[in-house]
Every structure is written in C-alpha cells, then in structure tokens.
C-alpha positions as CSV (number, residue, x, y, z in Angstrom):
1,M,-15.5,16.8,-9.6
2,K,-14.1,19.9,-11.3
3,R,-10.9,19.4,-9.4
4,Y,-10.3,16.0,-10.8
5,K,-11.1,17.2,-14.4
6,E,-8.4,19.8,-14.0
7,L,-6.0,17.2,-12.7
8,F,-6.5,14.8,-15.6
9,A,-6.1,17.7,-18.0
10,I,-2.4,18.0,-16.9
11,P,0.0,16.2,-19.2
12,N,1.3,12.8,-18.0
13,V,-1.3,12.3,-15.3
14,W,-3.1,9.7,-17.4
15,V,0.3,8.2,-18.2
16,L,1.1,7.6,-14.5
17,V,-2.4,6.3,-13.7
18,L,-2.6,3.8,-16.6
19,A,1.0,2.7,-17.0
20,A,1.4,1.2,-13.5
21,F,-2.2,-0.1,-13.1
22,P,-1.6,-3.6,-14.5
23,A,1.3,-4.0,-12.2
24,R,-0.8,-2.9,-9.2
25,V,-3.5,-5.4,-10.2
26,S,-0.7,-8.1,-10.3
27,Y,0.3,-7.2,-6.7
28,G,-3.3,-7.6,-5.7
29,M,-3.3,-11.1,-7.3
30,V,0.0,-12.4,-5.9
31,A,-0.9,-13.6,-2.4
32,L,-4.0,-15.6,-3.5
33,S,-2.3,-16.9,-6.6
34,I,0.6,-18.2,-4.4
35,F,-1.9,-19.6,-1.9
36,F,-4.0,-21.6,-4.4
37,K,-0.9,-22.8,-6.3
38,T,0.8,-24.0,-3.1
39,E,-2.4,-25.6,-1.8
40,D,-3.1,-27.4,-5.1
41,A,0.5,-28.7,-5.3
42,T,1.0,-29.8,-1.7
43,G,-2.6,-30.4,-0.5
44,S,-1.9,-28.4,2.6
45,V,-3.5,-25.1,3.6
46,A,-0.9,-24.6,6.3
47,V,1.9,-24.8,3.7
48,A,0.0,-22.4,1.5
49,G,-0.3,-19.9,4.3
50,L,3.4,-20.3,5.1
51,A,4.2,-19.5,1.4
52,I,2.2,-16.3,1.6
53,G,3.8,-15.4,4.9
54,I,7.4,-16.0,3.6
55,N,6.6,-14.0,0.5
56,S,5.1,-11.0,2.3
57,L,7.7,-10.9,5.0
58,A,10.6,-11.1,2.5
59,G,9.0,-8.3,0.5
60,A,8.4,-6.0,3.5
61,A,11.8,-6.6,5.0
62,T,13.7,-5.6,1.9
63,A,11.4,-2.7,0.7
64,G,13.7,-0.1,2.3
65,L,16.8,-1.5,0.5
66,R,15.0,-1.5,-2.9
67,G,13.8,2.0,-2.3
68,S,17.3,3.2,-1.3
69,L,18.6,1.7,-4.5
70,M,16.3,3.9,-6.5
71,D,17.2,7.0,-4.5
72,R,20.8,6.4,-5.5
73,Y,20.5,5.1,-9.1
74,G,17.2,6.4,-10.3
75,Q,14.3,4.3,-11.6
76,K,15.4,3.4,-15.1
77,W,17.7,0.4,-14.5
78,P,16.3,-0.9,-11.2
79,L,12.8,-1.3,-12.7
80,R,14.2,-2.9,-15.9
81,I,15.9,-5.5,-13.7
82,F,13.3,-6.1,-11.0
83,V,10.2,-6.3,-13.3
84,P,11.3,-9.1,-15.6
85,G,13.0,-10.9,-12.7
86,Y,9.9,-10.9,-10.6
87,A,7.6,-11.9,-13.5
88,S,10.0,-14.8,-14.4
89,M,9.9,-16.0,-10.7
90,M,6.1,-16.2,-10.9
91,I,6.3,-18.4,-14.0
92,I,9.0,-20.6,-12.3
93,L,7.0,-21.0,-9.1
94,N,4.0,-22.0,-11.2
95,T,6.0,-25.0,-12.6
96,M,6.9,-26.3,-9.1
97,E,5.1,-29.1,-7.3
98,N,7.1,-29.7,-4.2
99,R,7.0,-27.9,-0.8
100,N,10.5,-26.7,-0.3
101,P,11.1,-25.4,-3.9
102,I,7.8,-23.5,-3.7
103,L,8.8,-21.9,-0.4
104,I,12.2,-20.9,-1.7
105,A,10.6,-19.4,-4.9
106,A,8.1,-17.5,-2.8
107,F,11.0,-16.0,-0.7
108,I,13.0,-15.0,-3.8
109,M,9.8,-13.4,-5.2
110,G,9.5,-11.3,-2.1
111,I,13.0,-9.9,-2.1
112,S,12.9,-9.1,-5.8
113,A,9.5,-7.4,-5.9
114,P,9.6,-4.3,-8.1
115,P,8.8,-1.1,-6.0
116,I,6.0,0.0,-8.3
117,N,4.0,2.0,-5.8
118,L,7.2,3.5,-4.3
119,S,8.3,4.6,-7.8
120,V,5.0,6.3,-8.8
121,R,4.7,8.4,-5.6
122,P,7.7,10.7,-6.2
123,L,6.8,11.2,-9.9
124,W,3.7,13.1,-9.0
125,K,5.8,16.0,-7.8
126,K,7.4,16.2,-11.3
127,V,4.0,16.0,-13.1
128,V,1.6,18.2,-11.2
129,P,1.9,21.7,-9.6
130,E,2.2,21.9,-5.8
131,D,-1.4,22.9,-5.3
132,F,-2.6,19.7,-7.1
133,L,-0.5,17.2,-5.1
134,R,-3.2,16.4,-2.6
135,T,-5.6,15.6,-5.4
136,A,-2.9,13.6,-7.2
137,Y,-2.2,11.6,-4.1
138,A,-5.9,11.0,-3.7
139,V,-6.2,9.6,-7.2
140,D,-3.1,7.4,-6.7
141,T,-4.5,6.1,-3.4
142,S,-7.8,5.2,-5.0
143,V,-6.1,3.6,-8.0
144,M,-4.1,1.4,-5.6
145,S,-7.3,0.5,-3.7
146,T,-9.1,-0.3,-7.0
147,A,-6.3,-2.6,-8.0
148,G,-6.4,-4.2,-4.5
149,V,-10.1,-5.0,-5.1
150,I,-9.8,-6.3,-8.6
151,G,-6.6,-8.4,-8.1
152,P,-8.0,-10.9,-5.6
153,V,-11.2,-11.3,-7.6
154,V,-9.2,-12.1,-10.8
155,A,-6.8,-14.4,-8.9
156,T,-9.6,-16.4,-7.3
157,S,-11.6,-16.7,-10.5
158,L,-8.6,-18.0,-12.4
159,A,-7.4,-20.3,-9.7
160,L,-10.8,-21.9,-9.3
161,S,-11.3,-22.2,-13.1
162,S,-10.5,-25.2,-15.3
163,R,-7.0,-23.8,-15.6
164,P,-5.8,-23.1,-12.0
165,G,-2.2,-22.5,-13.1
166,S,-3.3,-19.4,-15.1
167,A,-3.6,-17.2,-12.0
168,L,0.2,-16.8,-11.6
169,V,0.7,-16.6,-15.4
170,V,-1.7,-13.8,-15.7
171,A,-0.2,-12.0,-12.7
172,A,3.2,-12.3,-14.4
173,I,1.9,-10.9,-17.6
174,F,0.2,-8.0,-15.8
175,M,3.5,-7.2,-13.9
176,A,5.5,-7.4,-17.1
177,V,3.1,-5.1,-19.0
178,G,2.5,-2.6,-16.1
179,G,6.1,-2.5,-14.7
180,G,7.5,-2.4,-18.2
181,S,5.3,0.5,-19.2
182,L,6.2,2.5,-16.1
183,A,9.9,1.9,-16.8
184,L,9.6,3.1,-20.4
185,T,7.6,6.3,-19.6
186,K,9.6,9.5,-20.1
187,V,8.7,10.8,-16.6
188,S,10.1,7.7,-15.0
189,R,13.2,7.6,-17.2
190,D,14.0,11.2,-16.6
191,W,13.4,11.2,-12.9
192,V,16.6,12.2,-11.2
193,P,17.2,11.3,-7.5
194,E,17.5,14.3,-5.2
195,K,20.9,15.3,-3.9
196,K,21.2,14.9,-0.1
197,D,21.8,17.9,2.0
198,E,25.3,18.4,3.6
199,S,23.6,18.0,7.0
200,H,21.8,14.8,5.9
201,I,21.2,12.2,8.6
202,S,20.0,8.7,8.2
203,L,16.3,7.9,8.1
204,W,16.7,5.8,11.3
205,R,17.9,8.9,13.2
206,H,15.4,11.4,11.7
207,K,13.0,12.3,14.4
208,A,9.9,12.6,12.2
209,I,10.6,9.4,10.4
210,Q,11.2,7.6,13.7
211,L,7.7,8.8,14.8
212,L,6.1,7.5,11.7
213,M,7.9,4.2,12.0
214,I,6.7,3.8,15.6
215,E,3.1,4.6,14.5
216,G,3.6,2.1,11.6
217,C,4.5,-0.7,14.1
218,F,1.1,-0.4,15.8
219,I,-0.9,0.0,12.6
220,G,0.9,-2.7,10.7
221,F,0.4,-5.2,13.6
222,G,-3.2,-4.2,14.0
223,W,-4.1,-4.6,10.3
224,G,-2.2,-7.9,10.1
225,V,-4.4,-9.3,12.9
226,F,-7.5,-7.8,11.3
227,D,-6.8,-9.4,7.9
228,V,-6.9,-12.9,9.6
229,A,-9.6,-12.2,12.2
230,V,-12.3,-11.5,9.6
231,P,-11.9,-14.7,7.6
232,A,-11.4,-16.6,10.9
233,F,-14.6,-15.2,12.4
234,A,-16.5,-16.1,9.2
235,T,-15.1,-19.6,9.0
236,L,-15.8,-20.3,12.7
237,E,-19.4,-19.2,12.1
238,D,-19.7,-21.5,9.0
239,V,-20.1,-18.5,6.6
240,P,-16.7,-18.2,5.0
241,H,-18.1,-16.7,1.8
242,R,-19.0,-13.6,3.7
243,T,-15.4,-12.7,4.1
244,A,-15.5,-11.5,0.5
245,W,-18.4,-9.2,1.3
246,V,-16.5,-7.5,4.1
247,L,-13.2,-7.1,2.3
248,T,-14.9,-5.9,-0.9
249,A,-16.9,-3.3,1.1
250,M,-13.7,-2.1,2.8
251,G,-12.0,-1.9,-0.6
252,I,-14.7,0.1,-2.2
253,G,-14.9,2.4,0.9
254,N,-11.1,2.9,0.6
255,I,-11.5,4.0,-3.0
256,I,-14.2,6.5,-2.3
257,G,-12.4,7.8,0.8
258,G,-9.2,8.4,-1.2
259,L,-11.2,10.5,-3.7
260,L,-12.9,12.5,-0.9
261,G,-9.5,13.2,0.6
262,G,-8.4,14.9,-2.6
263,L,-11.3,17.3,-2.4
264,V,-10.3,18.7,1.0
265,S,-9.4,22.4,0.7
266,G,-5.8,23.2,0.2
267,K,-6.2,25.8,2.9
268,V,-6.1,23.0,5.5
269,S,-2.6,21.8,6.3
270,A,-1.8,18.1,5.7
271,L,-1.0,17.5,9.4
272,K,-4.2,19.1,10.6
273,A,-6.3,17.2,8.1
274,M,-4.6,13.9,9.0
275,R,-5.0,14.4,12.8
276,L,-8.7,15.3,12.4
277,T,-9.4,12.3,10.1
278,Y,-7.3,10.0,12.3
279,L,-9.5,11.0,15.3
280,T,-12.6,10.1,13.3
281,W,-10.9,6.8,12.4
282,V,-10.5,6.0,16.1
283,F,-14.2,6.3,16.8
284,I,-15.1,4.5,13.6
285,S,-12.9,1.5,14.6
286,I,-14.8,0.8,17.8
287,P,-18.1,-0.6,16.4
288,I,-16.3,-3.2,14.3
289,V,-15.6,-5.1,17.5
290,F,-19.3,-5.7,18.1
291,T,-20.2,-6.8,14.6
292,Y,-21.0,-10.2,13.2
293,P,-19.9,-11.6,9.8
294,G,-22.8,-10.3,7.8
295,W,-24.4,-6.9,7.0
296,S,-23.3,-5.3,10.3
297,M,-19.6,-6.1,9.6
298,V,-20.0,-5.1,5.9
299,I,-21.3,-1.7,6.9
300,A,-18.8,-1.2,9.7
301,G,-16.0,-2.4,7.4
302,A,-17.1,0.0,4.5
303,V,-17.0,3.0,6.9
304,L,-13.7,1.9,8.3
305,G,-12.3,1.6,4.8
306,L,-13.8,5.0,3.8
307,V,-12.0,6.9,6.6
308,G,-8.8,4.9,6.2
309,G,-8.7,5.8,2.5
310,T,-9.0,9.5,3.3
311,I,-6.2,9.3,5.9
312,Q,-3.8,7.8,3.3
313,V,-4.0,10.9,1.2
314,F,-2.9,13.2,4.1
315,Y,-0.4,10.6,5.4
316,W,1.5,10.7,2.1
317,E,1.5,14.5,2.2
318,V,2.9,14.5,5.7
319,M,5.6,12.0,4.8
320,E,6.6,14.1,1.8
321,A,6.7,17.3,3.9
322,V,8.9,15.9,6.7
323,R,11.3,13.6,4.9
324,P,14.9,14.6,4.5
325,K,16.1,15.5,1.0
326,G,17.4,12.6,-1.1
327,S,15.0,10.0,0.4
328,A,12.0,10.2,-2.0
329,V,11.7,6.5,-2.5
330,G,13.8,5.1,0.3
331,M,11.8,6.8,3.0
332,M,8.6,5.1,2.0
333,G,10.4,1.8,1.5
334,W,11.9,1.8,5.1
335,I,8.6,2.8,6.6
336,W,6.9,0.0,4.8
337,T,9.7,-2.4,5.9
338,V,8.8,-1.6,9.5
339,E,5.0,-1.6,9.0
340,G,4.9,-4.6,6.6
341,T,7.1,-6.7,8.9
342,L,4.8,-6.0,11.8
343,M,1.8,-6.7,9.6
344,S,3.2,-10.2,8.8
345,I,3.8,-10.8,12.5
346,G,0.2,-9.6,13.2
347,A,-1.2,-11.9,10.6
348,A,0.7,-14.9,12.1
349,A,-0.6,-14.0,15.5
350,G,-4.1,-13.2,14.4
351,G,-5.1,-16.8,13.6
352,W,-3.9,-18.1,17.0
353,I,-5.6,-15.2,18.9
354,A,-8.9,-15.8,17.0
355,E,-8.8,-19.5,17.6
356,T,-7.5,-19.5,21.2
357,Y,-9.5,-16.6,22.5
358,S,-12.1,-15.2,20.1
359,P,-12.3,-13.3,16.7
360,R,-13.8,-10.3,18.5
361,F,-10.9,-10.1,20.8
362,A,-8.6,-10.2,17.8
363,M,-10.5,-7.3,16.2
364,S,-10.3,-5.3,19.4
365,I,-6.6,-5.4,19.0
366,T,-6.9,-3.6,15.7
367,T,-9.0,-0.9,17.4
368,F,-6.4,-0.6,20.2
369,T,-3.6,-0.2,17.7
370,I,-5.5,2.6,15.8
371,I,-6.1,4.4,19.1
372,S,-2.4,3.9,20.0
373,G,-1.3,5.2,16.5
374,F,-3.4,8.4,17.0
375,I,-1.9,9.0,20.5
376,I,1.6,8.5,19.2
377,L,1.2,11.0,16.3
378,N,-0.6,13.5,18.6
379,L,2.1,13.4,21.3
380,G,4.9,13.7,18.7
381,R,3.1,16.3,16.4
382,K,6.0,18.8,16.9
383,R,8.2,16.4,15.0
384,L,5.8,16.7,12.1
385,A,5.6,20.5,12.2
386,A,6.9,20.8,8.6
387,A,3.6,19.3,7.4
388,D,1.6,21.9,9.4
389,R,1.9,24.7,6.9
390,I,0.1,25.8,3.7
391,P,2.1,26.8,0.6
392,S,1.9,30.5,-0.1
393,Q,0.5,31.8,-3.4
394,E,4.1,32.7,-4.5
395,E,5.2,29.1,-3.8
396,D,2.2,27.7,-5.8
397,L,3.1,29.9,-8.8
398,A,6.7,28.9,-8.6
399,A,5.8,25.2,-8.5
400,M,3.6,25.7,-11.5
401,S,6.4,27.5,-13.3
402,D,8.9,24.8,-12.5
403,N,6.5,22.1,-13.5
404,S,5.6,23.3,-17.0
405,P,8.8,22.3,-18.9
406,R,8.8,18.8,-17.5
407,T,5.3,18.0,-18.6
408,S,5.3,19.4,-22.0
C-alpha cells in the first residue's frame, strides 16, 4: 500500500476525499428515501417506483447540461446554487402527502441534482502529479462505491425506524454539508475551466466520445435490467432479504476492485489495461446467469463487482485522455446522460422481462450487453488511440512541477 500512502501525503488529497463524501452518501440514500416516503404517503409500491424512475431519468437526462454549465462558468457558483436548491427540494418533498406533488418534486430534484462526482474528477489533475492520476482515480472510484454501499443502508434504517421521515432529512443534511464543503474548498473555487481549442468540435461529433456513448448505451441498459432482475428473482423465490446480500457483496467487490486498479503499473497504458480487464469482465459476467439468490449469486456478484470496479479506474483514464479540451465536466455529464437514460429504460424493462419471461433471462441480457460493450470498444479502439500511450519521464516531471504551486 506504499503507493496509497504516497498519494495521501500529497496536499489536498484528503480534502477532496473527505469534503465530498457526505454528499456522495446522500446520493446513495436518495432513491430509497424517495421510495419509502412515496410508498408511505400513497400506499402504492407502483407510485413509489414511478417516483424513483422520474427522479433518476430527470437527473440523467440533464447531467450533460449541468456539466457543460461548469465547463463554462467554473464550479464556484453552480455548486452554491445547486447544492442548497437540491437539499431544499428533499425537505419540501418530505412534507408532501399526495401523489402528483411528490412526483413533480421528484422530477425537480432530478434536474437540479448537484454534479458532485463530475466536479471532483477534474480536480484530481490539479491536485496530483500525472503519474499519480491512476491511483487517485482508484481512490475516487472506491470512495464512490463505499458511499454507494453506506447510503442505502442508512436510508433503509432511517425509513424503517420510528421516524421514517428522517431519511430524506438526513440525506438533505449530508448533501448540504458535503456539497457545501466541496464548494468552499480552495481547489474547487480556484478551478478554471479549460479554454477550447480553435478546432474544437462538439462532443456529439467527437469520434472517441461517440464510441464511448454507444458503449454506454449497452452498459447502461444492461445494468438497469440487472438492478431490477436481482430483487425480482429474490422476491419471486420468496427470499427478498437476500437482495441486500447480493448488492452489498457487489458494492464491497467494487471498492476492492477500484483500489486494485490503482496499483496497476503506470507502464501499462490506460487503453490496454481497460481492454484486458473488460475481457475478463466478459467471462466473469457469464456465471451470474446460472446462479440462484443465495451464496452462488453473492459470490458471482462480488467477483462481477470486483472486476467492474477495476474497469472504472481505467475507463476514467481513457475518457480523460481522449476528450477534447474544454470539456472536463461536460464530457462526463453527456456520457452519463446517455448511459443513465438507458439505465432508466433498462430498469423499467427489467421488471417486465423478469415477470413475463424469467429473472435468469433478464440477467442474461446484462451479460449480452457487457459482451456487446467489449466488442464495440475493441472494434473502435483506433478512436481511443490517445489513451494508448504512457507519459514519458519528462512529462511526469513537468506534471509534478506544474502541480506543486497549486497544492501548496
């Protein structure tokens, strides 16, 4: 773990990790907090599911716009507007008792969601030297996964306590504290959007980004189906509580996988590392189709999460290497708009597929989309050639030199 000790010795690394963490936990709480609040107020599971769907779809569909806003105006004012607005909407939604107002509030929450994760990613380039970026992305990925595990547990515990309304309130407090802390950090306040090149073309016409968006369509849809197929399978087998086993195992695997990705030698290019890990992910995704909600699915899910967490590290590196200048936040936002929208559609379709055909058939769709994603990236790897290089020693030294004044 020497590599991670060296990373955390760099000024501002702890600041980025800790400042945004409460807000990331809040995001992990939001879906279940909305679900339990809506179900309690309306008495309908269907309406509760609709509220989550509306919220996630609105958030995904507008992520690119919010990211582009930061690429133009910086992080300072957008975060100071979005964070209190989003936290306030959670409190307002918590006071509502009727179906339509709750659905409208869930929609407004989605379009006003602060781009916390999108804001943190570009800051790492300002905080750490070039040769530490892979390790920094690994830490960031693992922190996100950790928050994704903690958030649902906290939300469920509060929603099922004697004070069910406290789930959204606590989520609002976490968002205000985490988002506010990030907005007030010097590294976020001083972040200056990149200037676009004279030959700049839109992200929608950029060949590498187009490829990543196409891959994102398949992966987004596949994971949307999977997120519903697991609880559907467990419910149909009268063991709904085992859903938590599987998702927790996947979350823990994701955390460990992200940390392992950060230890991969810098002598391996991001593209090569991603392709090799992606190929492993393809084979790892096949056994999940034949599992049953129990220890077999827990083990298969943990391994699937482990490899998936590792891929994320290299995926972020590849995106950073191929994106056009001036799109540090917007690029990630628009890719998430595509992937998140398809994920919402996949989630909507997943329940119907699991009920009409079978949960195993639904999970086989996830395996198919992972295989498709690998084929797409492999066929279009020339578009990602910018990520298939290793910085020279001179570039590393230059990066370290450029980095020093900004972290003192």
